[in-house]
Each structure stands twice: as structure tokens, then as C-alpha cells.
C-alpha positions as CSV (number, residue, x, y, z in Angstrom):
1,X,75.1,118.1,272.6
2,X,76.1,121.4,271.7
3,X,73.7,123.8,270.0
4,X,74.1,124.1,266.1
5,X,72.5,127.2,264.8
6,X,71.3,126.5,260.9
7,X,70.9,129.7,259.1
8,X,68.1,129.9,257.0
9,X,66.9,132.2,253.9
10,X,65.0,135.3,255.2
11,X,62.9,134.1,252.3
12,X,61.3,131.0,251.3
13,X,59.9,130.0,248.2
14,X,56.3,129.5,248.3
15,X,55.0,126.4,247.8
16,X,52.9,126.4,244.4
17,X,49.2,125.1,245.0
18,X,49.2,122.4,242.3
19,X,51.8,120.8,244.3
20,X,49.8,121.4,247.9
21,X,46.7,120.3,246.3
22,X,48.5,117.0,244.8
23,X,50.0,116.3,248.1
24,X,46.9,116.6,249.9
25,X,45.2,114.2,247.7
26,X,47.8,111.6,249.4
27,X,45.9,112.6,252.6
28,X,42.5,111.9,250.9
29,X,43.4,108.5,249.8
30,X,45.1,107.0,252.4
31,X,42.4,108.4,255.0
32,X,39.9,106.8,252.9
33,X,41.7,103.6,252.9
34,X,42.6,103.6,257.0
35,X,38.9,104.2,257.3
36,X,37.7,100.7,256.6
37,X,39.6,98.9,259.0
38,X,39.7,101.2,261.9
39,X,36.0,102.5,261.9
40,X,33.8,100.4,259.3
41,X,35.3,97.6,260.7
42,X,33.3,97.9,263.8
43,X,30.3,98.7,261.9
44,X,30.2,95.4,259.7
45,X,31.4,92.7,262.3
46,X,29.6,94.4,265.4
47,X,27.0,96.2,263.5
48,X,24.2,98.5,265.0
49,X,20.7,96.6,266.2
50,X,17.8,99.0,265.6
51,X,15.6,95.9,265.9
52,X,17.5,93.9,263.4
53,X,21.2,93.6,262.9
54,X,22.3,95.3,259.7
55,X,24.6,92.5,258.5
56,X,25.1,88.9,259.4
57,X,27.3,87.7,261.8
58,X,30.9,86.4,260.3
59,X,32.9,86.2,263.5
60,X,31.8,85.7,267.1
61,X,30.0,89.0,268.3
62,X,30.2,88.2,272.2
63,X,32.6,88.7,275.1
64,X,35.7,86.6,274.9
65,X,37.8,86.5,278.2
66,X,34.4,88.1,279.8
67,X,35.7,91.4,278.8
68,X,36.8,91.9,275.5
69,X,35.1,91.1,271.9
70,X,37.3,89.7,268.7
71,X,36.6,92.5,266.4
72,X,38.3,95.1,269.4
73,X,41.3,92.4,270.7
74,X,42.4,92.5,266.9
75,X,41.8,96.6,266.5
76,X,43.9,96.9,269.4
77,X,46.3,94.5,268.9
78,X,46.7,96.3,265.3
79,X,47.4,99.6,266.5
80,X,49.9,98.4,269.1
81,X,52.0,96.8,266.2
82,X,51.6,99.6,264.0
83,X,52.5,101.9,267.0
84,X,56.0,100.2,267.2
85,X,56.2,100.2,263.6
86,X,55.7,103.9,263.4
87,X,59.2,104.8,265.0
88,X,60.8,102.4,263.4
89,X,59.8,103.2,259.8
90,X,60.5,106.7,260.8
91,X,63.9,106.0,261.7
92,X,64.5,104.0,258.6
93,X,63.0,106.8,256.5
94,X,65.4,109.4,257.9
95,X,68.2,107.3,258.0
96,X,67.8,106.0,254.2
97,X,70.0,107.3,251.3
98,X,67.3,105.9,248.4
99,X,67.6,108.0,244.9
100,X,64.0,108.7,244.4
101,X,63.6,110.1,248.2
102,X,63.9,108.9,251.5
103,X,60.1,109.5,251.8
104,X,58.4,108.7,248.6
105,X,60.7,105.1,248.0
106,X,58.7,104.1,250.8
107,X,55.3,105.5,249.9
108,X,55.6,103.9,246.5
109,X,56.3,100.7,248.2
110,X,53.5,100.5,250.3
111,X,50.6,102.2,248.5
112,X,49.3,99.0,246.1
113,X,49.0,96.7,249.1
114,X,47.6,99.1,251.3
115,X,44.7,99.9,248.9
116,X,44.0,95.9,248.6
117,X,44.5,95.3,252.0
118,X,41.8,97.8,253.1
119,X,39.2,95.9,251.0
120,X,40.1,92.4,251.9
121,X,39.0,92.9,255.4
122,X,35.6,93.0,254.6
123,X,35.3,89.7,252.3
124,X,34.9,86.7,255.2
125,X,36.3,83.3,253.3
126,X,32.6,81.7,254.9
127,X,29.4,82.5,254.9
128,X,28.0,82.7,258.6
129,X,30.1,82.7,261.9
130,X,33.4,80.7,261.3
131,X,37.0,80.4,262.8
132,X,38.6,80.5,259.3
133,X,36.9,83.8,259.3
134,X,38.4,84.7,262.7
135,X,41.5,84.1,261.0
136,X,41.2,85.5,257.9
137,X,40.3,89.2,259.6
138,X,43.5,88.6,262.5
139,X,45.9,88.1,259.3
140,X,44.4,91.2,257.0
141,X,44.0,93.7,259.9
142,X,47.3,93.1,261.5
143,X,48.9,93.3,257.8
144,X,46.9,96.3,256.8
145,X,48.1,98.2,259.9
146,X,51.8,97.5,259.3
147,X,51.7,98.3,255.6
148,X,49.9,101.8,256.3
149,X,52.9,102.9,258.3
150,X,55.1,102.4,255.3
151,X,53.1,105.3,253.4
152,X,51.8,107.3,256.5
153,X,55.3,107.9,258.1
154,X,57.2,109.4,255.5
155,X,54.2,111.3,253.9
156,X,53.8,113.0,257.3
157,X,57.4,113.3,257.3
158,X,57.3,115.4,253.7
159,X,55.1,118.4,255.7
160,X,58.1,120.0,257.2
161,X,60.3,119.3,253.6
162,X,57.6,120.8,251.6
163,X,56.9,123.8,253.9
164,X,59.7,125.7,256.2
165,X,57.7,128.6,257.4
166,X,55.1,128.0,260.3
167,X,52.3,129.8,258.7
168,X,52.5,127.8,255.3
169,X,53.2,124.9,257.1
170,X,49.6,125.7,259.4
171,X,48.3,126.2,256.3
172,X,49.4,123.3,254.3
173,X,48.0,121.2,257.7
174,X,44.7,123.1,257.1
175,X,44.9,121.5,253.8
176,X,45.5,118.2,254.8
177,X,42.6,118.3,257.5
178,X,40.2,119.0,254.6
179,X,41.6,116.2,252.7
180,X,41.1,113.9,255.8
181,X,37.7,115.2,256.4
182,X,37.2,114.1,252.2
183,X,38.6,111.0,253.0
184,X,36.1,109.9,255.3
185,X,33.0,111.8,254.0
186,X,33.6,109.5,250.9
187,X,33.8,106.7,253.3
188,X,30.2,107.5,255.2
189,X,28.8,107.5,251.6
190,X,28.5,103.9,252.5
191,X,25.4,104.7,254.7
192,X,23.9,106.5,251.6
193,X,24.2,103.5,249.7
194,X,23.1,101.2,252.3
195,X,19.6,103.1,252.2
196,X,19.3,103.9,248.8
197,X,19.6,100.1,247.7
198,X,18.1,98.6,250.4
199,X,16.2,95.9,249.7
200,X,17.6,95.5,245.8
201,X,20.8,93.4,247.2
202,X,21.8,92.2,250.4
203,X,23.4,94.5,252.7
204,X,26.8,92.8,252.7
205,X,26.9,93.0,249.0
206,X,26.3,96.6,249.1
207,X,28.9,97.2,251.8
208,X,31.4,95.0,250.1
209,X,31.2,96.3,246.6
210,X,31.5,99.7,248.3
211,X,34.6,99.2,249.9
212,X,36.0,97.6,246.6
213,X,35.3,101.1,244.8
214,X,36.9,102.8,248.0
215,X,40.1,101.1,247.4
216,X,40.5,101.6,243.7
217,X,40.0,105.7,244.7
218,X,42.0,105.6,247.8
219,X,45.1,103.9,245.4
220,X,44.8,106.5,242.6
221,X,45.0,109.5,245.6
222,X,47.6,108.0,247.1
223,X,49.9,107.8,243.8
224,X,49.2,111.6,243.5
225,X,52.1,112.8,245.9
226,X,54.5,110.2,244.8
227,X,54.2,110.7,240.7
228,X,54.0,114.7,241.3
229,X,55.3,115.9,244.4
230,X,59.1,116.3,244.4
231,X,61.1,114.6,247.4
232,X,64.0,116.7,248.4
233,X,64.7,115.0,251.8
234,X,67.8,112.7,250.5
235,X,69.7,115.8,249.0
236,X,72.0,118.2,250.7
237,X,72.8,115.9,253.8
238,X,74.7,118.0,256.3
239,X,77.8,117.0,258.1
240,X,75.6,117.2,261.3
241,X,73.1,114.6,260.2
242,X,76.0,112.4,258.8
243,X,77.9,112.6,262.4
244,X,74.3,111.9,264.1
245,X,73.7,109.1,262.1
246,X,77.3,107.4,263.2
247,X,76.5,108.0,266.8
248,X,72.7,106.6,266.6
249,X,72.7,103.3,264.9
250,X,69.9,101.4,266.5
251,X,66.2,102.1,265.3
252,X,64.9,103.3,268.5
253,X,67.7,106.1,269.0
254,X,66.1,108.4,267.3
255,X,63.0,108.1,269.2
256,X,65.2,108.6,272.5
257,X,66.6,112.0,271.1
258,X,62.6,112.9,270.3
259,X,61.5,111.5,273.7
260,X,64.2,113.7,275.4
261,X,62.2,117.1,274.1
262,X,60.6,117.8,277.1
263,X,58.0,119.9,275.5
264,X,56.9,117.9,272.6
265,X,56.6,114.9,275.6
266,X,54.1,116.7,277.0
267,X,52.3,116.8,273.4
268,X,52.4,113.7,272.7
269,X,50.8,112.3,276.2
270,X,47.9,114.8,275.2
271,X,48.1,113.0,272.1
272,X,47.8,109.8,273.6
273,X,45.1,110.8,275.9
274,X,42.6,112.6,273.4
275,X,42.8,110.3,270.6
276,X,40.1,107.9,272.8
277,X,37.0,110.7,272.9
278,X,38.5,111.5,268.9
279,X,38.0,108.1,267.3
280,X,35.1,107.6,269.3
281,X,33.4,110.7,268.0
282,X,33.6,109.2,264.3
283,X,32.9,105.1,265.4
284,X,30.3,105.7,268.0
285,X,28.2,107.8,265.6
286,X,26.0,105.0,264.3
287,X,25.4,103.8,267.7
288,X,24.4,107.1,268.8
289,X,22.2,107.4,265.8
290,X,20.4,104.1,266.3
291,X,20.1,103.7,270.0
292,X,19.5,107.1,271.8
293,X,18.3,109.1,268.4
294,X,16.3,106.0,267.7
295,X,16.8,107.3,263.8
296,X,17.7,105.6,260.6
297,X,21.4,104.5,259.8
298,X,21.4,107.4,256.6
299,X,21.3,110.2,259.6
300,X,24.8,109.1,260.5
301,X,26.4,110.3,257.4
302,X,23.8,113.2,257.6
303,X,25.5,114.2,261.3
304,X,28.9,113.6,259.9
305,X,28.9,115.5,257.1
306,X,27.2,118.0,258.9
307,X,30.2,118.3,261.2
308,X,32.9,117.7,258.6
309,X,31.4,120.9,256.7
310,X,30.6,123.1,259.5
311,X,34.2,122.8,260.9
312,X,35.8,123.4,257.6
313,X,33.6,126.4,257.3
314,X,35.6,127.5,260.6
315,X,39.1,127.2,259.4
316,X,40.1,130.8,258.4
317,X,38.7,131.8,262.2
318,X,40.8,129.3,263.6
319,X,43.5,130.7,261.8
320,X,42.7,134.4,263.3
321,X,42.4,132.4,266.8
322,X,46.0,131.1,266.6
323,X,47.4,134.4,265.4
324,X,45.9,136.0,268.7
325,X,45.9,133.6,271.4
326,X,48.5,131.3,270.3
327,X,48.4,127.4,269.3
328,X,48.0,126.1,272.9
329,X,45.0,128.0,274.3
330,X,43.1,127.2,271.0
331,X,44.1,123.5,271.8
332,X,43.0,124.0,275.4
333,X,39.6,125.4,274.3
334,X,38.7,122.6,272.1
335,X,39.7,119.9,274.6
336,X,37.3,121.7,277.1
337,X,34.6,121.6,274.2
338,X,35.0,117.9,274.0
339,X,34.2,117.9,277.6
340,X,31.0,119.8,277.0
341,X,29.9,117.6,273.9
342,X,30.3,114.3,275.2
343,X,28.1,115.2,278.5
344,X,25.9,116.3,276.4
345,X,26.1,113.1,274.3
346,X,25.4,110.9,277.1
347,X,22.1,112.7,278.2
348,X,20.2,112.8,274.9
349,X,16.9,111.2,275.2
350,X,16.8,111.3,279.2
351,X,14.7,114.8,278.8
352,X,11.9,116.0,276.3
353,X,13.0,117.7,273.1
354,X,12.5,117.0,269.4
355,X,14.7,114.5,268.4
356,X,15.9,117.1,265.4
357,X,16.8,119.5,268.3
358,X,19.1,116.9,270.1
359,X,20.6,116.4,266.1
360,X,21.3,120.0,265.4
361,X,22.8,120.6,268.8
362,X,25.1,117.5,268.6
363,X,26.4,118.9,265.1
364,X,26.8,122.3,266.3
365,X,28.7,121.5,269.6
366,X,31.4,119.3,268.1
367,X,32.0,121.4,265.3
368,X,34.5,123.5,267.0
369,X,36.6,120.7,268.7
370,X,36.6,118.8,265.2
371,X,37.7,121.8,263.3
372,X,40.6,122.6,265.9
373,X,41.9,118.7,266.3
374,X,41.8,118.3,263.3
375,X,44.8,121.2,262.6
376,X,46.6,121.8,265.5
377,X,48.1,118.2,266.7
378,X,49.6,118.2,263.4
379,X,50.8,121.6,263.3
380,X,52.4,121.8,266.7
381,X,54.5,118.4,266.0
382,X,55.5,120.4,262.8
383,X,57.1,123.5,265.1
384,X,58.7,121.1,267.5
385,X,60.6,119.1,264.5
386,X,61.5,122.5,262.9
387,X,62.7,124.1,266.1
388,X,64.6,120.9,266.7
389,X,66.4,120.9,263.7
390,X,67.4,124.7,264.2
391,X,68.8,123.9,267.5
392,X,70.4,121.1,266.2
393,X,70.9,121.0,262.4
394,X,69.6,117.5,262.3
395,X,66.1,116.7,260.6
396,X,64.5,114.2,262.5
397,X,61.1,114.7,260.8
398,X,59.9,111.5,260.1
399,X,61.0,110.6,263.9
400,X,59.0,113.3,265.7
401,X,56.1,112.3,263.5
402,X,56.5,108.8,264.1
403,X,56.7,109.5,267.7
404,X,53.7,111.4,267.6
405,X,51.5,108.6,265.7
406,X,53.0,106.1,268.0
407,X,51.2,107.8,271.0
408,X,48.4,108.4,268.9
409,X,47.8,104.7,268.0
410,X,48.6,103.3,271.8
411,X,45.5,106.0,272.8
412,X,43.3,104.6,269.7
413,X,44.5,100.4,270.6
414,X,43.3,101.6,274.3
415,X,40.0,102.7,272.6
416,X,39.6,99.7,270.2
417,X,39.8,97.3,272.9
418,X,37.2,99.3,275.6
419,X,34.8,100.4,272.7
420,X,33.2,97.7,271.8
421,X,33.0,96.1,275.4
422,X,31.2,99.0,276.6
423,X,28.7,98.6,273.6
424,X,27.8,95.2,275.0
425,X,26.5,96.9,278.0
426,X,23.5,98.2,275.8
427,X,23.3,99.7,272.1
428,X,20.1,99.4,271.2
429,X,16.8,101.8,271.7
430,X,15.8,99.7,274.5
431,X,18.9,99.2,276.4
432,X,21.6,102.2,275.4
433,X,23.3,102.0,278.4
434,X,26.4,101.0,276.7
435,X,26.4,103.8,274.5
436,X,26.0,106.5,277.6
437,X,28.9,104.7,279.0
438,X,31.2,105.7,276.1
439,X,30.2,109.1,276.2
440,X,30.9,109.0,280.1
441,X,34.4,107.3,279.4
442,X,34.8,110.0,276.9
443,X,34.5,113.1,279.2
444,X,36.9,111.9,281.8
445,X,39.6,111.3,278.9
446,X,38.6,114.7,278.0
447,X,39.1,116.1,280.6
448,X,42.3,114.5,281.7
449,X,44.0,115.9,278.4
450,X,42.7,119.7,278.8
451,X,45.0,119.1,282.1
452,X,48.0,117.8,280.8
453,X,48.1,120.3,277.8
454,X,48.2,123.0,280.7
455,X,51.9,122.0,281.1
456,X,52.7,122.8,277.5
457,X,54.6,125.8,276.2
458,X,54.0,127.3,272.8
459,X,57.2,127.4,270.8
């Protein structure tokens, strides 16, 4: 294909702060919604055991096929299905001509069922272990993963359409990272609620009321960008885009074009790998607290809040480091820090140190990689999409972000399958071997991601 040079104005209007905030609220909403069926699902259906399980069993918790768990299989299947849905939705969004906007139309259609399903997962139909609960869990989990794609993929595509300049795009991604952390932070209040209302109500009731409240909050926040952010994606379609659509009629044709971007391909392979330790960092904290640190579960929220707040404080520093060293080197440094972090995690409790020292070190060494990896992968994806647009004159934003998310989902699917199985090797203070093996697996994957990232070239 001949290169098409696209002329941009030398100056772009800055995005008003109020519009950025409204857009970021959507990120807080969907991160809170997905927190339930991507993180809390393990907590509720395969609870930590510090002498007594936190919740009663609703589905079979032991190994299936001698290797996996029901929750692990369902989570993995959900991620794999949604991974393939991402490029489909991305292509449909890129090629759509809805008057309401090629992004917001999909988001508006998905927002209500997305919020409802995020809570429905945690309302099994029978008390105690029953096959109908497994069926209900299967239906709601898979449906939630599918519906999520119709909101999040078009939402991510709006980033490049709201901000055209690289610096402003980086700052919007920083805001989205803060918004994402805020959603997780709201979700983590469930540990505080369980501690505060302990003994007053059954743990299952406290949990279920909490996720219902989260669903309502998520719905309101996800409506903000739909109501208050302008979607210009369907206007001023170029002749190049019209010609491109005529040649690329298949749903996956856009993905093939994006995959042929060699530099972006390196980035998404890194995305596939590093999401193993990235997901486990959040999902494993309750087990680290119970089995390795031997502390009350409320410390799960304390640790995650501390890491989140400290990483937000580092954002101005990350901005300066990127200006000085470039995104690639900063990304590599974060992956190297993950290696150090999980090496330390695997050894918690093996030598004599006060428990609070272990906690403080754990928080400190996870702050920098959490800050960087919450910003740069999304910013790098946006940079590659914008570079391709300038080269070809064809906007494939949703396809770029769709492929990025596709690879992330595959990585998380593998994680969701392996993580519960490793836990069954031991997740109690008397036998924490499984929790340590989770950390060792994260060391290996972090090292692999670091090595692959060396092949990436800053754009």
C-alpha cells in the first residue's frame, strides 16, 4: 500500500479538563464492574483459608481433571471468548456509521447489562454446593465477559479521537490509570466492609450487598462519557477509509493489517506475557496476606491502597523520566522491577523480619512497576495507532486497541487457569507452598517480558 501523508494542523485545541474528567469516569466505572468477575470471583468462590474459609462453598472447589478448578476454567474461558470478541467489536466499531457515533452507540447498548451482570455472578441460585450454581456461574461469567467488550473496546478507541497530540494523549492515559486505580480502590472496600460488619451479618450477605452497590456506582460512572463526551468518530470519513472498507470486508481483516505492524506486534507479545504477573499482583494479595504474612484480611485493602496511592504520587516523575529516556527504557525498567518484586514475594516469611517490615518493603517495591505499567502500555498502543494513521490516512484505533486487549486477554486467560491450580498446592499459613509457586511463576514471566521488550523500537 502506498503511504498516504496526512496533514495535521500545527496546533490542536486542548481537551477541556471537564471533558477529560467525564471521560475518565467511564474508566472508573468499567474497572469497578470488571473487578468483580476478574478478581473477586476467586475471592468469593475459592476463598482464602486462615484456619476457616471466609465464605461457604457454592461450587465444587477441588481439582477438575486433576489439574484445574471450576472457577479457573470459567475465568479462562471467559477471557478467551472475550479475547476473540475484542477484534470483532473493534472492527465493527471502526466500520460502523451510527449517527450517535461509532464508539458511543456500542457503549450505550452495553452499559446496563454490563453493570447488572457484574453483580449477578455473586448470587448463586442454591445455598451450598449445587450443580445449578455452576451452571448459573458459567452463564453469567461468559455473558459478562462478552458484554464488557462492547463497552471497553470502543471506549479505548476514543482516546486517540479525543487527544491527537502524543503528550496530551499520555496525560489522558495517566488520568485513565488513576481512574482505573480508583475503580479497583472502590472494589477493595469490600475487605473493609467484611471487617467492619463481621459478626453482624453473614459474610456472604456483606459481600453480596457490596457488589450490588458497586454495580449501581459502576452504571452511573459508565454513563458519564456517553452523556457528556462528544463522539466525532463517525464524521469526516476520508476517501482512503472508504476505499479501505471496500477492500476489507472480513471482520478480522483489520486485525490482520494491525498485526502486520511489526513494532506493534512486539508490544502486544509483551502484553501477552506481562499480564500474568500484572493480574496476579492484585489477585494474589489476599493469599499473601493470609498465608505468608499471617495477617487479617483487612491488610489486603491496606496494601493495595498503599501501592495505588504511592504509584499515583510517582506519575509526575514517570512523565519526566519518559521525556528523558523514552517510553521503551522506562517500560523495561518496570518489567525488571517486577522480577525483583516477585522474587521478594516468594521469600516472605523465610527469614526473620518483623511482619510490618515485609509489608512496607512489599508496598515500596511494587509502587514503581504499578505506576509505569498502568500508563505506558496504553500510551504505546495509542502512539502506534496514530503513527499508522499518519502513514496510511486510515483510522484503525479500535482495531489497534482491540488487538492489544486480545493479547492481554489471552495472557490473563492463561493466568486464570494456572493461578487457582497453583493455589491448591498450598494457600494456608501451615502450607503456603502454592502461594510461593505463584510468585516464582511471575518471576519467570516478568523476565521473559523484559527480554522481548528489548526488540521494541520507540515510535
